[in-house]
C-alpha positions in Angstrom: 104.2 7.7 8.3 100.5 7.9 9.3 97.5 7.1 7.1 96.7 10.6 6.0 100.3 11.2 4.9 100.3 7.9 3.0 96.9 8.9 1.4 98.3 12.2 0.2 101.5 10.7 -1.1 100.8 9.6 -4.7 101.7 6.0 -5.5 102.5 7.0 -9.1 104.4 10.1 -9.8 102.3 12.3 -12.2 103.7 12.9 -15.6 104.1 16.4 -16.9 101.4 15.9 -19.6 99.1 13.6 -17.6 95.5 14.7 -17.0 94.6 16.2 -13.6 93.8 13.5 -11.1 92.5 13.3 -7.6 93.4 10.7 -4.9 90.5 9.1 -3.0 90.8 7.2 0.3 88.7 4.1 0.6 88.0 1.8 3.5 87.4 -1.9 3.9 88.4 -4.8 6.1 92.0 -6.0 5.8 94.3 -8.2 7.9 96.4 -5.8 9.9 100.1 -6.2 9.9 100.5 -7.5 6.4 102.2 -4.4 5.1 101.7 -5.4 1.4 101.4 -3.0 -1.6 99.7 -4.5 -4.6 99.2 -3.0 -8.1 96.1 -3.7 -10.2 96.4 -6.5 -12.7 97.7 -5.4 -16.0 98.5 -1.8 -14.8 101.8 -1.1 -13.2 103.0 1.9 -11.3 103.9 4.8 -13.3 101.6 4.0 -16.2 98.8 6.5 -17.1 95.5 5.3 -15.6 97.2 2.9 -13.1 95.6 2.0 -9.8 97.7 1.3 -6.7 96.2 -0.6 -3.7 98.1 -0.6 -0.4 97.2 -2.2 2.8 97.9 -0.4 6.0 100.5 -2.2 8.1 101.4 -2.1 11.7 99.1 -1.1 14.6 96.8 1.1 12.5 93.1 0.2 12.2 92.2 -2.1 9.3 91.8 -0.3 6.1 93.0 0.2 2.5 94.7 3.0 0.7 93.5 3.5 -3.0 95.4 5.7 -5.3 93.0 6.3 -8.2 93.6 8.5 -11.3 90.4 10.5 -11.8 89.6 12.4 -15.0 85.9 12.9 -14.8 85.2 16.7 -14.7 82.2 16.4 -12.3 84.2 14.2 -9.8 87.2 16.4 -10.0 85.2 19.6 -9.6 83.5 18.2 -6.5 86.8 16.9 -4.9 88.6 20.2 -5.6 85.9 22.1 -3.7 87.3 20.6 -0.5 90.7 21.4 0.9 93.5 18.9 0.4 94.2 16.7 3.3 91.8 15.1 5.8 88.7 17.0 4.6 89.1 15.8 1.0 89.9 12.3 2.2 86.8 12.1 4.3 84.6 13.4 1.4 86.1 10.9 -1.1 85.6 8.0 1.4 82.0 9.0 2.0 81.3 9.3 -1.7 82.8 5.9 -2.4 80.7 4.3 0.4 77.5 5.9 -0.9 78.3 4.5 -4.4 78.9 1.0 -3.1 75.6 1.1 -1.1 73.7 2.3 -4.1 75.1 -0.5 -6.3 74.2 -3.1 -3.7 70.6 -1.7 -3.6 70.1 -1.8 -7.4 68.6 -5.2 -7.4 64.8 -5.3 -7.4 62.5 -7.5 -5.3 60.0 -10.1 -6.6 56.5 -8.7 -6.7 54.9 -11.6 -4.8 51.3 -10.2 -5.2 51.6 -10.2 -9.0 53.0 -13.7 -9.0 50.3 -15.1 -6.8 47.6 -13.4 -8.7 49.0 -14.6 -12.1 49.3 -18.2 -10.7 45.7 -18.2 -9.4 44.4 -16.8 -12.6 46.4 -19.4 -14.7 45.0 -22.2 -12.5 41.4 -20.9 -12.8 41.7 -20.4 -16.6 43.1 -24.0 -17.1 40.4 -25.5 -14.9 37.7 -23.7 -16.8 39.2 -24.5 -20.2 39.6 -28.2 -19.4 36.2 -28.6 -17.8 34.5 -26.7 -20.7 36.4 -28.8 -23.3 35.6 -32.1 -21.6 31.9 -31.2 -21.3 31.8 -30.1 -24.9 33.6 -33.2 -26.2 31.4 -35.6 -24.1 28.2 -33.7 -25.2 29.2 -33.8 -28.9 30.0 -37.5 -28.8 26.8 -38.4 -26.9 24.7 -36.4 -29.3 26.4 -37.9 -32.4 26.1 -41.5 -31.2 22.5 -41.0 -30.0 21.6 -39.5 -33.4 22.9 -42.6 -35.3 22.7 -45.6 -32.9 19.9 -44.8 -30.5 17.5 -48.0 -30.5 14.4 -45.9 -30.5 15.3 -42.8 -32.6 18.7 -43.5 -34.2 19.1 -43.0 -37.9 20.6 -46.5 -38.4 17.8 -48.3 -36.5 15.2 -46.3 -38.3 16.7 -47.1 -41.7 17.0 -50.8 -41.0 13.4 -50.9 -39.7 12.1 -49.1 -42.8 14.0 -51.6 -44.9 13.0 -54.9 -43.4 9.6 -54.4 -41.8 6.4 -55.7 -43.3 5.4 -53.4 -46.2 8.8 -51.9 -46.0 11.0 -50.5 -48.8 12.6 -53.9 -49.6 9.3 -55.7 -49.8 7.7 -53.1 -52.0 10.6 -53.2 -54.4 10.6 -57.0 -54.6 6.8 -57.1 -55.0 6.9 -54.5 -57.7 9.4 -56.7 -59.7 8.4 -60.4 -58.9 4.7 -60.3 -57.9 1.6 -61.1 -59.8 1.2 -57.5 -60.8 4.9 -57.0 -61.1 6.8 -55.5 -64.1 8.3 -58.9 -64.9 4.9 -60.6 -65.0 3.5 -58.0 -67.2 6.5 -58.1 -69.5 6.3 -61.9 -69.8 2.6 -61.7 -70.4 3.2 -59.3 -73.2 5.9 -61.4 -74.9 4.7 -65.0 -74.2 1.1 -64.5 -73.2 -2.1 -65.4 -75.0 -1.9 -62.4 -77.2 1.8 -62.5 -77.6 3.5 -62.8 -81.0 5.2 -66.0 -79.9 1.8 -67.6 -79.1 0.5 -66.5 -82.4 3.5 -67.9 -84.2 2.9 -71.4 -82.8 0.4 -73.8 -84.1 -3.1 -73.4 -83.0 -3.3 -77.1 -82.1 -0.2 -77.0 -80.0 -0.7 -73.6 -78.6 -2.4 -74.7 -75.5 0.2 -77.3 -74.7 3.2 -75.1 -75.3 1.7 -72.2 -73.6 0.6 -74.4 -70.6 4.1 -75.9 -70.4 5.8 -72.6 -70.7 3.4 -71.0 -68.2 3.9 -73.9 -65.8 7.7 -73.8 -66.1 7.7 -70.0 -65.8 5.3 -70.1 -62.9 7.3 -72.8 -61.1 10.5 -70.9 -61.7 9.0 -67.6 -60.6 7.6 -69.2 -57.4 11.0 -70.8 -56.7 12.9 -67.6 -57.3 10.3 -65.5 -55.3 10.5 -68.0 -52.4 14.4 -67.8 -52.5 14.4 -64.1 -52.6 11.9 -63.8 -49.8 13.9 -66.3 -47.8 17.1 -64.3 -48.3 15.4 -61.2 -47.0 13.6 -62.8 -44.2 14.8 -62.6 -40.6 13.2 -66.0 -39.8 16.1 -67.9 -41.3 19.4 -67.5 -39.7 21.4 -68.1 -42.9 19.6 -65.5 -44.9 21.4 -62.5 -46.4 19.4 -60.1 -44.3 20.1 -62.0 -41.1 23.8 -62.0 -41.8 23.7 -58.3 -42.6 21.9 -57.5 -39.3 24.4 -59.6 -37.4 27.4 -57.8 -39.0 25.9 -54.5 -38.3 25.3 -55.3 -34.7 28.8 -56.7 -34.4 30.3 -53.5 -35.8 28.0 -51.4 -33.7 29.2 -53.2 -30.6 32.9 -52.8 -31.5 32.4 -49.1 -32.1 30.6 -48.6 -28.8 33.3 -50.5 -27.0 36.1 -48.5 -28.7 34.3 -45.2 -27.9 33.8 -46.2 -24.3 37.4 -47.1 -24.0 38.6 -43.8 -25.4 36.2 -41.9 -23.1 37.4 -43.8 -20.1 41.0 -43.1 -21.0 40.3 -39.4 -21.3 38.4 -39.5 -17.9 41.4 -41.3 -16.3 43.8 -38.6 -17.6 41.7 -35.9 -16.0 41.1 -37.8 -12.8 42.9 -36.8 -9.6 42.6 -40.4 -8.3 45.3 -41.6 -10.7 48.8 -40.5 -9.6 50.2 -40.5 -13.1 47.4 -38.6 -14.8 47.9 -35.2 -16.4 45.6 -33.5 -13.9 47.4 -35.2 -11.0 50.8 -33.9 -12.2 49.3 -30.4 -12.9 47.7 -30.4 -9.4 51.0 -31.4 -7.8 52.9 -28.7 -9.7 50.3 -26.1 -8.8 50.4 -27.2 -5.1 54.2 -26.9 -5.0 54.0 -23.5 -6.7 51.3 -22.3 -4.3 53.4 -23.5 -1.3 56.4 -21.6 -2.5 54.3 -18.5 -3.2 52.6 -18.8 0.2 56.0 -19.1 1.8 57.2 -16.0 0.1 54.0 -14.1 0.9 53.9 -15.1 4.6 54.7 -12.6 7.3 55.6 -15.4 9.7 58.9 -16.0 7.9 61.3 -13.0 8.3 63.2 -14.0 5.2 60.1 -14.1 2.9 59.7 -11.5 0.2 56.6 -10.1 1.8 58.3 -9.7 5.1 61.2 -7.9 3.5 58.8 -5.7 1.5 56.8 -4.9 4.7 60.0 -3.9 6.5 61.0 -1.6 3.5 57.5 -0.1 3.4 57.3 0.4 7.1 60.7 2.2 7.1 59.6 4.4 4.2 56.2 5.1 5.8 57.9 6.1 9.1 60.3 8.3 7.2 57.4 10.0 5.3 55.5 10.4 8.5 58.4 12.1 10.1 58.8 14.4 7.1 55.0 15.2 7.1 55.1 16.0 10.8 58.0 18.3 10.3 56.4 19.9 7.2 53.0 20.4 9.0 54.8 22.0 12.0 56.6 24.4 9.6 53.4 25.2 7.8 51.5 25.8 11.0 54.2 28.0 12.3 54.4 30.0 9.1 50.6 30.4 8.9 50.5 31.4 12.5 53.1 34.1 11.9 51.3 35.3 8.8 47.9 35.5 10.7 49.6 37.3 13.6 51.1 39.9 11.3 47.8 40.3 9.4 45.9 40.8 12.7 48.5 43.2 13.9 48.3 45.2 10.7 44.5 45.3 10.8 44.4 46.5 14.5 47.1 49.1 14.1 47.5 52.2 11.9 49.9 50.3 9.8 46.9 48.9 7.8 45.9 52.4 6.7 49.5 53.2 5.8 49.7 50.1 3.6 46.6 51.3 1.7 48.2 54.7 1.3 51.5 53.2 0.1 49.6 51.1 -2.5 47.9 54.3 -3.7 51.2 56.1 -3.8 52.7 53.4 -6.0 49.9 53.8 -8.5 50.0 57.6 -8.5 53.8 57.6 -8.9 53.6 55.4 -12.0 50.8 57.5 -13.5 52.6 60.8 -12.7 55.8 59.5 -14.4 53.7 58.6 -17.5 52.2 62.1 -17.7 55.3 64.0 -16.8 54.1 65.2 -13.4 55.8 65.1 -10.0 54.5 62.8 -7.3 55.4 63.4 -3.6 54.1 61.4 -0.6 53.1 63.8 2.2 51.2 61.7 4.7 54.0 61.9 7.4 54.7 65.7 7.0 52.8 68.8 8.1 51.4 71.3 5.6 50.4 75.0 5.6 48.1 74.4 8.6 50.1 74.1 11.8 50.6 70.5 13.0 48.2 69.2 10.3 49.2 66.2 8.2 46.0 65.9 6.1 46.7 65.1 2.5 48.6 61.8 1.9 49.9 62.5 -1.7 50.5 65.6 -3.7 51.0 65.6 -7.5 52.5 68.7 -9.0 51.7 69.2 -12.7 54.8 69.2 -15.0 56.2 72.1 -17.1 54.7 70.6 -20.2 51.2 70.6 -18.8 48.5 73.3 -19.2 49.0 74.4 -15.6 52.7 74.0 -14.7 53.2 74.0 -10.9 49.6 73.4 -10.0 49.0 70.9 -7.3 46.5 68.0 -6.8 46.2 66.5 -3.4 45.1 62.9 -2.8 43.6 61.7 0.6 43.4 57.9 1.1 40.9 56.6 3.7 40.1 53.0 4.8 37.6 53.9 7.6 34.1 52.6 7.5 32.9 55.4 9.8 33.7 58.0 7.2 30.7 59.1 5.1 30.5 61.4 2.0 30.1 64.6 4.0 33.1 63.9 6.1 35.1 62.9 3.0 34.3 66.2 1.2 35.2 68.2 4.4 38.5 66.3 4.7 39.3 66.8 1.0 38.7 70.6 1.3 41.0 70.6 4.4 43.6 68.7 2.5 43.5 71.3 -0.4 44.0 74.1 2.1 46.7 72.3 4.0 48.7 71.3 0.8 47.7 74.5 -1.1 46.3 72.4 -3.9 43.8 73.5 -6.5 41.9 70.2 -6.7 41.4 67.4 -4.1 40.8 63.7 -4.7 39.4 61.6 -1.9 40.1 57.8 -2.3 37.8 55.5 -0.5 38.9 51.9 0.1 36.5 49.4 -1.5 35.9 47.8 1.9 35.0 51.1 3.5 33.1 52.9 0.7 29.7 54.3 1.9 26.5 52.7 0.5 25.1 54.0 -2.8 28.2 55.9 -3.6 29.3 56.0 -7.2 32.8 54.6 -8.0 33.7 58.1 -9.4 32.0 61.4 -8.8 32.9 65.1 -8.8 31.7 67.7 -6.3 33.0 71.1 -7.3 36.8 71.1 -6.9 36.8 67.7 -5.1 36.6 64.2 -6.7 35.5 61.1 -4.8 36.6 57.7 -6.1 36.3 54.1 -4.7 39.4 51.9 -5.2 40.3 48.3 -4.3 44.0 47.9 -3.8 43.7 44.1 -4.4 41.8 44.4 -7.7 43.7 45.8 -10.6 40.5 46.4 -12.5 39.6 49.4 -10.2 42.9 51.1 -11.1 41.0 52.6 -14.0 38.9 54.6 -11.5 42.0 56.2 -10.0 43.5 57.0 -13.4 40.2 58.6 -14.5 40.1 60.6 -11.3 43.7 61.7 -11.9 42.8 62.8 -15.4 39.7 64.7 -14.2 41.8 66.4 -11.5 44.3 67.6 -14.1 41.6 69.0 -16.2 39.9 70.7 -13.3 43.3 72.1 -12.2 43.7 73.6 -15.7 40.3 75.2 -15.5 41.0 76.7 -12.1 44.4 78.1 -13.0 43.6 79.3 -16.5 40.0 80.5 -16.1 39.5 83.3 -18.6 37.0 84.4 -21.2 39.1 83.4 -24.2 39.3 79.9 -22.8 35.6 79.5 -22.1 34.9 77.2 -25.0 37.9 75.0 -24.2 36.9 74.8 -20.5 33.4 73.9 -21.6 34.8 71.0 -23.6 36.9 69.9 -20.6 33.8 70.0 -18.3 31.9 68.0 -20.9 34.6 65.4 -21.2 34.8 65.2 -17.4 31.1 64.5 -17.1 31.4 61.9 -19.9 34.2 60.1 -18.0 32.0 60.1 -14.9 29.2 58.5 -16.9 31.6 55.8 -18.2 32.9 55.1 -14.7 29.3 54.6 -13.6 28.9 52.2 -16.5 32.0 50.4 -15.3 30.3 49.9 -11.9 27.3 48.5 -13.8 29.6 46.1 -15.6 31.1 45.0 -12.2 27.6 44.2 -11.0 26.7 42.4 -14.2 29.9 40.3 -13.8 28.2 38.6 -10.8 25.7 37.0 -13.2 28.1 36.6 -16.1 26.4 33.4 -17.4 23.2 35.3 -18.1 24.6 38.7 -19.0 27.7 37.8 -21.0 26.6 39.5 -24.2 25.6 42.6 -22.3 28.9 42.9 -20.6 30.9 42.5 -23.9 28.7 45.1 -25.6 28.9 47.6 -22.7 32.7 47.2 -22.3 33.3 47.7 -26.0 31.2 50.9 -26.0 32.8 52.2 -22.8 36.3 51.5 -24.2 35.5 53.6 -27.3 33.8 56.4 -25.3 36.7 56.6 -22.8 39.3 56.7 -25.5 37.4 59.4 -27.3 36.9 61.6 -24.2 40.5 61.2 -23.1 41.7 62.3 -26.5 39.4 65.3 -26.3 40.8 66.1 -22.8 44.4 65.8 -24.0 43.6 68.0 -27.0 42.1 70.7 -24.8 44.8 70.5 -22.2 47.5 70.9 -24.9 45.6 73.9 -26.3 45.4 75.6 -22.9 49.1 74.9 -22.4 50.1 76.4 -25.7 48.0 79.5 -25.0 49.5 79.9 -21.6 53.0 79.6 -23.1 52.1 82.2 -25.8 50.8 84.6 -23.3 
């Protein structure tokens, strides 16, 4: 049995109520000649949803036969579109291969540029932050220590100097309390002096002796105490209190300076690159390692680097896009060349004029259907004059009109050599050739003679300018059509009893001519719309009202003529 027959033979017999399944053939490397058939773990043959895997034995090429129950509607619909047999097997194997390739390609690549930029930015930010913090800490500590312990301007030195210098605060305080003019001397003089109560209480004979003794004892005691106090606050004696205080202050100041210096040196050592174990050295080593790894991944010299792989992917995509662009540009150039060729051919041939005539015919057909008239293109047929095809379109007025059966001929011209005189002559010839009561000559906007109004009437002929590419000029043709119907009614039903109605028709026709002239003025003003916007809006509004009023009058008069004609 060959591989195709084995692929079509289901490994599990479908149950009557089992869902519709499809069998897909997969491919993959196997050891030929093994001839084994293995069922998926936990799913045996015959169970719903089972998967059978069979290796191809014998001399067949290495491969694998998979019998898969498939219930997904989209997969089943796509498989069932192919005929059973080799065609469906090939389609299933191709779909399985595309899915496997897509799953392999799902993993993303490291954006090496973003990693390098983030690492450089992190390193720069850390360097700036550490340098700024170290400078700030050193400056603050220097300013603080200088403020307090600077020998020339420090607060501690100044305070000690003011305290112990000659005439200083300490000397002034001591002199104020123990000097000749001190508070103590004055107090003693008050209490034990010559005028004191104690002196008066003593005997006058012994007053001098007692006072002298007391004064001598007090003077000696005061001199001794003053000398001792001065000695304790003198820097000349090493064992004085002030000398000991100064020595202790200097000792503590030296310890503080040494401690601060040690701490600063420890901080400097931690941020020094000369010490291998410092924080900065470890950080620098880590950044160097990271930079080397990033540089390795961002190097094009290594074919296995991320940048090299990215470059290969980008180059393949760029080449593919370039191929698509070349093909697209070739198609566009070919299409544009074909369009230009057709356009030039149409402009050089009579087909260009026929295109203008067909566009006019489409507009006249729609307008005739709206008014109940009959439109007939006649540009390719001869008329009453032998071998004469003048008169491109003929509109026959309908039975509900004021002149049933009356004809209006339209002649379209896109020739710059044709002037107004030639146009009127050709319109008269068209009326005779098509046996029409009124003729309408339609100039193309690109061939209209200079100074010609967009819509004008000359007896039984009407001349109108129309641009087939500009829908705004369709109003000119519709107005010319309406004027032609009114003139046809006047020509067919000219009688004395209709004189007043025909006068109204003529008046409305002239009013329409004036409004069309105003439309041409609006078209010119549109070129300077920024400066004449309000004029355009006002003029268009007046024209709209005037045209609606005149068309209503025309319809009323035409209906009146039609009713009179029916009554007669």
